[in-house]
C-alpha positions in Angstrom: 22.5 -2.8 2.1 24.1 0.3 3.5 22.9 1.9 0.5 19.3 1.4 2.2 20.1 2.3 5.1 21.7 5.8 3.8 18.3 6.0 2.0 16.1 5.8 4.7 18.2 7.3 8.0 16.1 10.6 7.2 13.4 8.6 8.7 14.1 9.0 12.3 13.4 12.7 12.4 10.0 12.1 10.4 6.4 13.2 12.3 3.4 11.2 12.1 1.2 11.9 9.0 -2.5 13.1 9.3 -3.2 10.3 7.3 -4.6 7.1 9.7 -0.9 7.7 11.2 -2.3 9.4 14.4 -5.7 6.8 14.6 -3.2 3.7 14.8 -1.2 5.2 17.2 -1.9 8.2 19.0 -5.8 8.2 19.2 -6.5 4.3 19.8 -5.9 3.9 23.5 -4.8 0.5 23.0 -2.0 0.8 21.6 -1.1 3.5 23.7 -0.8 1.8 26.7 1.9 -0.6 25.0 1.5 -4.3 25.6 -1.0 -5.3 27.5 -3.5 -8.7 28.1 -6.2 -6.2 27.6 -4.6 -4.7 24.2 -4.0 -8.4 23.0 -7.8 -9.6 23.1 -8.7 -6.2 21.3 -5.9 -7.2 18.6 -7.3 -10.2 17.9 -11.3 -9.7 18.2 -10.8 -6.0 16.6 -11.8 -5.0 12.8 -10.8 -1.7 13.3 -9.9 -0.2 10.2 -11.8 -2.0 8.0 -8.9 -5.2 8.5 -8.1 -8.0 10.6 -4.3 -7.6 11.3 -3.8 -8.8 14.7 -0.4 -9.2 14.5 -0.1 -5.3 13.0 -1.7 -3.9 16.0 1.0 -6.1 18.7 4.1 -4.8 16.6 2.5 -1.1 17.4 1.7 -2.0 20.8 5.4 -3.1 21.2 7.1 -0.1 19.5 5.3 2.3 22.2 6.2 -0.5 24.9 9.8 -0.3 23.7 10.1 3.9 22.0 7.0 5.3 23.6 4.6 8.1 21.5 7.4 9.9 20.0 7.5 9.1 15.9 11.5 8.1 15.4 11.4 5.1 17.1 7.9 3.5 15.5 9.8 4.8 11.7 12.9 3.4 12.6 11.0 -0.1 12.7 9.5 -0.3 9.6 13.0 0.9 8.1 14.6 -2.3 10.1 11.7 -4.6 8.8 12.2 -3.3 5.0 15.8 -4.3 5.7 15.1 -7.9 7.1 12.5 -8.5 4.1 15.5 -7.3 1.7 17.6 -9.8 2.8 15.3 -12.8 3.2 14.0 -12.1 0.0 18.2 -12.4 -1.5 18.4 -15.5 0.7 15.5 -17.2 -0.9 16.6 -16.1 -4.3 20.2 -17.5 -3.9 18.9 -21.1 -2.5 16.1 -21.2 -5.2 18.4 -20.6 -8.2 21.8 -20.6 -7.3 22.4 -17.5 -9.6 23.8 -14.4 -7.1 24.0 -11.0 -9.6 20.1 -11.5 -10.6 19.3 -12.5 -7.1 21.2 -9.5 -5.5 19.5 -7.1 -8.6 16.0 -8.3 -7.8 17.0 -7.1 -4.2 18.4 -3.7 -4.8 15.2 -3.2 -6.9 13.1 -4.1 -4.0 15.2 -1.9 -1.4 15.5 1.5 -3.5 12.3 1.6 -5.7 10.6 4.7 -5.4 7.4 3.0 -4.9 8.6 1.5 -2.0 8.8 4.9 -0.4 5.4 4.7 1.1 5.3 1.7 2.6 8.2 2.3 4.7 7.9 5.8 5.4 4.4 5.7 6.6 4.0 4.1 10.3 -0.1 3.3 9.2 2.0 0.7 6.6 3.7 -1.1 9.1 1.0 -4.1 7.9 2.9 -3.9 4.5 6.6 -4.5 5.6 5.5 -6.6 8.5 3.3 -9.2 6.2 6.0 -9.0 3.5 8.4 -10.2 6.6 6.2 -13.2 7.1 5.4 -13.2 3.4 9.7 -14.0 2.4 9.8 -15.9 5.6 7.2 -18.6 4.0 9.0 -18.5 0.3 12.0 -19.4 2.5 10.3 -21.8 4.7 9.0 -23.4 1.4 12.3 -24.3 -0.4 13.7 -25.7 2.8 10.4 -28.0 3.2 10.9 -28.9 -0.8 14.7 -29.8 0.0 13.2 -32.4 2.6 10.0 -33.2 2.8 8.9 -33.6 7.0 5.7 -32.3 8.9 8.1 -30.0 11.1 9.3 -28.4 8.2 5.5 -28.1 6.6 4.1 -26.8 10.0 6.9 -24.0 9.6 5.5 -22.6 6.2 1.8 -22.8 7.4 2.7 -20.8 10.4 4.5 -18.4 8.3 1.7 -18.3 5.9 -0.4 -17.5 8.6 1.3 -14.9 10.1 1.7 -13.3 7.2 -2.7 -13.2 7.0 -2.2 -12.2 10.6 -0.4 -9.1 9.5 -2.4 -7.9 6.5 -5.3 -9.3 4.3 -3.3 -8.7 0.9 -1.0 -11.7 2.0 -4.3 -13.9 1.1 -2.1 -14.6 -2.7 0.6 -16.2 -0.7 -0.3 -19.8 -1.3 -0.9 -18.9 -5.2 2.6 -17.8 -5.1 3.8 -20.7 -3.9 2.3 -23.0 -6.7 4.0 -20.3 -9.0 7.3 -21.5 -7.4 6.2 -25.1 -8.1 7.4 -23.9 -11.6 10.0 -22.1 -11.7 12.3 -21.9 -10.0 11.5 -25.1 -7.6 10.7 -27.1 -10.8 8.0 -29.3 -9.3 5.6 -29.7 -12.4 7.0 -31.6 -15.0 6.2 -30.1 -18.7 5.3 -33.6 -20.3 1.7 -34.3 -20.7 1.6 -37.2 -19.0 2.9 -35.9 -15.8 1.6 -32.1 -15.7 -1.5 -33.5 -14.7 -0.8 -35.3 -12.0 1.8 -33.0 -10.2 -0.3 -30.4 -10.7 -3.1 -32.5 -8.7 -0.4 -33.7 -6.1 0.9 -29.9 -5.1 -2.8 -28.6 -5.3 -3.8 -30.9 -2.2 -0.2 -30.1 -0.9 -1.5 -26.6 -0.6 -5.3 -27.4 0.9 -4.3 -26.4 4.7 -3.5 -23.0 3.2 -6.1 -22.4 0.7 -8.6 -23.1 3.6 -7.7 -20.2 5.3 -8.1 -17.8 2.1 -11.8 -18.1 1.9 -12.2 -17.2 5.9 -10.0 -14.2 5.9 -11.7 -13.4 2.5 -14.8 -13.5 4.4 -13.6 -11.2 7.3 -12.0 -8.8 5.5 -15.5 -8.2 3.3 -17.3 -8.1 6.7 -14.5 -5.5 8.3 -14.8 -3.1 5.6 -18.7 -3.3 4.8 -19.2 -2.7 8.7 -16.3 0.3 9.0 -18.1 2.0 5.7 -14.8 1.4 3.9 -16.7 0.1 1.0 -18.9 3.0 0.8 -17.2 5.4 -1.4 -16.4 2.4 -3.8 -20.1 2.1 -4.1 -20.2 5.4 -5.9 -18.0 3.7 -8.7 -20.0 1.6 -11.0 -19.1 -2.2 -12.1 -18.0 -0.5 -15.7 -15.9 2.1 -13.9 -14.5 -0.6 -12.1 -13.6 -2.6 -14.5 -12.0 -0.1 -16.6 -9.8 1.4 -13.6 -8.7 -2.1 -12.7 -6.9 -2.8 -17.0 -5.8 0.9 -16.6 -4.3 -0.2 -13.5 -1.9 -2.9 -14.2 -0.9 -0.8 -17.2 0.0 1.9 -14.6 1.5 -0.2 -12.3 3.7 -2.1 -14.9 4.8 1.5 -15.9 5.1 2.8 -12.6 7.6 0.1 -11.6 10.2 1.2 -15.0 9.4 4.9 -14.5 8.3 5.7 -11.0 7.8 9.5 -11.5 4.5 11.1 -10.0 4.4 9.3 -7.1 1.8 10.8 -4.3 -0.2 9.2 -1.3 -3.1 9.5 -3.2 -4.6 8.6 -6.7 -7.8 9.6 -7.2 -10.0 7.4 -8.9 -11.2 8.9 -12.3 -14.9 6.9 -12.7 -14.3 6.1 -16.4 -11.6 6.3 -17.8 -10.7 7.4 -22.5 -11.9 4.3 -24.3 -8.6 4.6 -26.0 -6.5 4.1 -22.3 -8.6 1.4 -21.3 -8.2 -0.7 -24.9 -4.5 0.0 -24.8 -4.0 -1.6 -21.3 -5.8 -4.8 -22.3 -3.8 -4.7 -25.3 -0.5 -4.3 -23.2 -1.4 -7.0 -20.6 -2.5 -9.6 -23.2 0.2 -9.3 -25.2 2.7 -9.8 -22.2 0.6 -12.4 -20.7 0.7 -14.4 -24.1 4.4 -14.3 -24.3 4.9 -15.1 -21.1 2.7 -18.2 -21.7 4.4 -19.0 -25.2 8.0 -18.4 -23.7 7.2 -20.7 -21.0 9.4 -23.6 -21.5 12.3 -21.5 -22.5 11.9 -18.3 -20.0 9.6 -19.9 -17.0 10.8 -16.9 -14.9 8.8 -14.5 -17.3 5.7 -16.6 -16.9 6.4 -16.7 -12.9 7.2 -13.2 -12.4 4.3 -12.5 -14.5 1.7 -13.9 -13.0 3.2 -13.0 -9.2 2.6 -9.4 -10.7 -0.9 -10.0 -12.0 -2.1 -12.4 -9.2 -0.4 -10.8 -6.2 -2.6 -7.3 -6.9 -6.0 -8.9 -7.7 -7.3 -8.5 -4.1 -6.6 -4.5 -4.3 -6.9 -3.9 -8.1 -10.3 -2.4 -7.7 -13.4 -4.8 -8.8 -14.1 -4.5 -5.0 -13.6 -0.7 -4.4 -12.3 0.1 -1.2 -12.2 3.8 -0.8 -11.3 6.7 -3.6 -8.3 5.5 -4.6 -7.6 4.3 -8.2 -4.1 3.0 -7.6 -1.8 3.2 -4.8 2.0 2.6 -3.9 1.7 0.4 -1.1 0.0 -2.0 -2.8 3.3 -2.9 -5.1 5.4 -4.1 -2.2 5.1 -7.7 -2.6 3.5 -6.9 -6.7 7.1 -5.4 -8.2 8.5 -8.8 -7.1 7.3 -10.3 -10.1 8.9 -7.5 -12.2 12.1 -7.8 -10.7 12.5 -11.1 -11.2 11.4 -10.7 -15.3 13.5 -8.1 -15.2 16.7 -9.1 -13.6 16.8 -13.0 -15.0 16.1 -11.1 -18.7 19.0 -9.2 -17.9 21.4 -12.1 -17.5 19.9 -14.1 -19.9 20.9 -10.7 -22.6 24.6 -10.7 -20.5 24.7 -14.3 -21.2 23.3 -14.8 -24.7 23.4 -12.1 -26.7 26.4 -9.4 -28.5 26.0 -6.3 -26.3 29.1 -5.4 -24.6 28.7 -6.4 -20.5 30.3 -3.4 -19.4 27.4 -1.4 -21.4 24.7 -3.2 -19.7 26.1 -3.0 -16.5 26.7 0.9 -17.2 22.9 1.1 -18.1 22.0 -0.7 -15.1 24.1 1.2 -12.7 23.0 4.2 -13.8 19.7 3.1 -13.6 19.9 2.3 -10.1 21.4 5.7 -9.5 18.4 7.5 -10.7 16.4 5.3 -8.8 18.1 6.1 -5.3 18.0 9.5 -6.4 14.3 9.7 -7.3 13.4 7.5 -4.1 15.3 10.4 -1.7 13.4 13.3 -3.1 9.8 11.3 -2.8 11.0 10.3 0.5 11.8 14.1 1.6 8.0 14.8 1.3 7.3 12.2 3.8 8.7 14.6 6.8 5.8 16.4 7.3 2.1 15.9 6.5 1.7 19.4 5.0 4.4 19.5 2.5 3.3 15.5 1.5 -0.7 16.7 1.0 0.5 19.9 -1.3 2.8 17.4 -3.2 -0.2 15.2 -3.9 -2.4 18.0 -5.0 0.1 19.6 -6.8 0.7 16.1 -9.0 -3.0 16.2 -9.6 -5.1 19.0 -9.5 -3.9 21.3 -12.3 -6.0 24.3 -10.6 -4.1 24.0 -7.0 -2.0 27.0 -7.9 -5.4 29.1 -8.5 -6.8 27.7 -5.9 -3.8 28.9 -3.1 -4.2 32.5 -4.9 -7.7 32.3 -4.0 -9.1 32.6 -7.8 -12.3 30.6 -8.1 -12.4 28.6 -11.5 -14.3 26.2 -13.0 -12.7 22.6 -13.4 -13.2 19.0 -13.1 -11.4 17.2 -10.5 -12.0 13.8 -9.3 -14.0 14.1 -6.3 -11.3 12.3 -4.2 -9.1 15.2 -4.3 -11.8 16.1 -1.4 -10.0 14.2 0.7 -6.7 15.5 0.3 -7.7 19.5 0.5 -9.2 18.4 3.8 -6.3 16.6 5.4 -4.0 19.3 4.4 -6.5 21.6 6.0 -6.6 20.0 9.3 -2.5 19.4 9.4 -2.3 23.6 8.6 -5.2 24.1 11.4 -3.3 22.1 13.6 -0.1 24.6 13.3 -2.3 27.7 13.9 -2.4 28.6 10.3 -6.0 28.8 9.7 -6.5 31.5 6.7 -4.8 28.5 4.8 -6.6 25.8 6.3 -10.0 27.5 5.7 -9.1 28.1 1.9 -8.2 24.5 1.5 -11.0 22.7 3.7 -13.7 25.3 1.6 -12.3 23.8 -1.2 -12.9 20.2 -0.1 -16.8 20.9 0.3 -16.9 22.3 -3.3 -14.9 19.2 -4.9 -17.3 16.8 -2.5 -20.0 18.5 -0.3 -21.5 15.2 0.7 -18.2 14.3 3.0 -18.8 15.6 6.3 -15.1 15.9 7.9 -14.0 18.9 5.9 -17.4 20.9 7.1 -16.6 19.6 10.8 -12.7 21.2 10.1 -14.1 24.5 9.3 -16.2 24.5 12.2 -13.0 24.4 14.4 -11.1 26.6 12.4 -14.0 29.5 12.9 -14.1 27.9 16.3 -10.3 28.7 17.2 -10.9 32.4 15.3 -13.9 33.3 17.4 -16.3 32.8 14.9 -18.7 30.8 17.0 -21.8 31.2 15.1 -20.2 30.2 11.8 -18.6 27.6 13.8 -22.0 26.5 14.5 -23.4 26.3 11.6 -20.5 24.0 9.9 -20.7 21.6 12.8 -24.5 21.3 12.6 -24.1 20.8 9.0 -21.2 17.6 9.5 -23.8 16.5 12.0 -26.2 16.2 9.0 -24.0 14.5 7.2 -23.0 11.8 9.4 -25.7 11.3 11.9 -23.3 8.1 13.6 -21.0 10.5 14.9 -24.0 12.9 16.3 -22.9 12.3 19.8 -19.4 13.2 18.8 -21.0 16.6 17.3 -23.7 16.8 19.8 -20.8 17.4 22.6 -18.9 19.7 20.3 -22.4 21.9 20.1 -23.1 21.8 23.8 -19.3 23.4 24.4 -20.0 25.7 21.6 -23.4 26.7 22.8 -21.8 27.6 26.2 -19.1 29.7 25.0 -21.5 31.8 22.8 -24.2 32.3 25.9 -20.6 33.4 27.7 -19.8 36.3 24.7 
């Protein structure tokens, strides 16, 4: 695990990212106060940020209690959880399979995969590493329960599953994963026609207490996201667009697992994908699914790994769209476990049952892991401060970004979601006093997505700070029209601005 520590050691010097980090910690009065009874009650009842995850909020409060508001300690906590998750995963696979080398390869891939940088380096993604901790603890507790069934061990599984649910709603798929583990590696489902039905019935009944929590958490999450307006942007996409994106997303996630290039904090939703991409993605998913089913008796790890990948992505695959992203690296933190299992045990079979040179295979694997480590380290460097992170995102996704920086007016079609990145980058530049650069990015945000109020409001602040008071008032008034629910805040700003104008 030394390679993981070395990889993530730089995060201690990283700053907060102007993309949820401030809202989760700095601007949240309950979190800022550290551990308190008032904060506990709020965490248990809050649907802030469109979700219910009380344990995540409590972990942020504990960080403030221990480290204050300096970001270094908060970043280190994420790294510690990532290390513990890696060790729990390794220990579970060793206990459940007895195969050291493939288990170790899964753990190494999990520890250093570039797509996992987002979950570890982003303070606001504490929910990822925390829910994964209880997720893997649930797997280990379940293995222990299977060895000797008793109520105390079952209760440990139930508590672990519940705590995973209370850390991030995406853990809602955990009962489904436990059912898959019954097939492999736990071998609790016989493959004979006479017994498979009875086995499955018993195993489903065994999981009913977990399954009863699923609709409860699902409804709570849906209501939280609906109340917060997180689904408003998603409403801009039709069912056809969302379905197409879901198919293409599975293929993209699969591709980025093997070849993780072009990673960014945000992947804009294009609306409709080219039909050729949709068809190719659908064919790819269908063929792999068919092969894993056909090979189940001989290679059960392929079936289980593939359906872990498919199943754990279901809550975030975009049929119910939340936000303007098409995919997100943070969504892969658990799902890639399935692909890593397929790959690692597949390599084991190749080594044991083929004529390929073991030295050649191990050399290729070692080189591949080195490449992953370097790619992860490079991508991690973008997370040091937000302006660099957002600039990188725009360079990857907007072919006209360089022209925008040079002040050129060009006609191009880009997904409206990129407006959020332009807006965030503009805000970051404004906060460090680069007002001219901030203005360029914020104006571009208004051009791409004129319905979004934030860039107008931030432009108002830029003009306020640069003494252009009338212009500042115009933009804040326009922001107020676009977002009447924030009118009280805007009215205070306008009142202060009017006083400044009258004095000048």
